[in-house]
N, C-alpha and C positions, 0 to 999 in steps of 0.2 A: 393408291393402289400402286400395283409395282409398276417400273419402268421398263418397257417395251424399245424394242428398237424401229417397230413403225407408228411412234409416238408421232401425232400429226402438228406441223408448223402452225395449222389452222384450225378450228373446226367448227364447219359451217351446221346451222340446227336448225328447226324450225321451233315454234313459239313451247311448244309442250316441252322442251329442254331447257326452258331459264327458270334454275335453281343456281343458289347461290354455291351448292355444293359442286354442281358439273363443270360453272365457270371455274372455280380454285382448282378443281383438280386438273384443269385443261395447261392452267396456268401452272400449277407444280407441273407439272411434265413438260415448260415450255414452249405452251402452245399460245394461238391467242384465241377465245372465242369470238365466234361471229353469229350469237345467236340474238335474235330481235327479242324487246322483252316484251312480256304481256304489259296489259295497259294500268293494273295494278299495281306496279310497283313504283314508289318513290323517284327512285332515282331510273332515269331512261337512257343507259348505256348508246351510242352510236353504234349503226352496223353500215357497215361497206357496201352499197348498194348494189355495185356491177357482182361483188362475192354474191350477195344474197339473190340476185337475178339466175346466176349460175345457180345456185342450190336449185330453187326451183324449176330450171329447167332439167338437171339431170333428175329428179323427183320426176316430172312429168313424162318423161323419156323413160323409168323406170316402170310406171305408170301403164304406158303403153304397152309395154312390151309385156307385162303381167295380162292384161288385157288379149293382147294377139296367143299368148300359150290359150288362153282361157277359150277364144273362138277353135284353137287348134283341136284342143282335147275335145271338144263338142263336135266337133267336123269327124273325129276320129270314131266318137263313142256312136253318132250315126249311121258312118260308112260300118263300123263292127255289128252292130244290127241288123242295117239291110245286107251285110254279108249270110247273117245268118237264117236271115228271113228269107231270101231268093231263093234257096233251094227248094226249100218246103214252099215255098210259091207256085214258083215254076215246074212244080211236081203234080202239085193240085191241080195247074190250069191245063198240064197235059196231059194227065189221067181225063179232064174231063173232054177236051180237043179231040184226042186220038180215040178210034176204038180199041178196045179192049184184044189181045190177041187169042184165039184159041188154043187151047193145050195141044200143045205135039202129043202126037199118037205113038 
């Protein structure tokens, strides 16, 4: 891959990114991969636990933000539906409660 100014010094990633190609690419860019290995890998490189805990914390924070966005979108949807349904409901209720006016002569 081409080199960019934003190349990381350390790459924090999950088990899913445990491949020799990704690890080598990070090293070629001058970074250090901090990726826990899968259980079937014969050589198990060590991972700095504080950095991996930080990665986990960041991932959980992002997931909470996504969950809040979903809740907010759902609330907006229900508010919009109620906003569209409310005038029709009020009109039908008002028509049933209020007597109709006689036509003007």
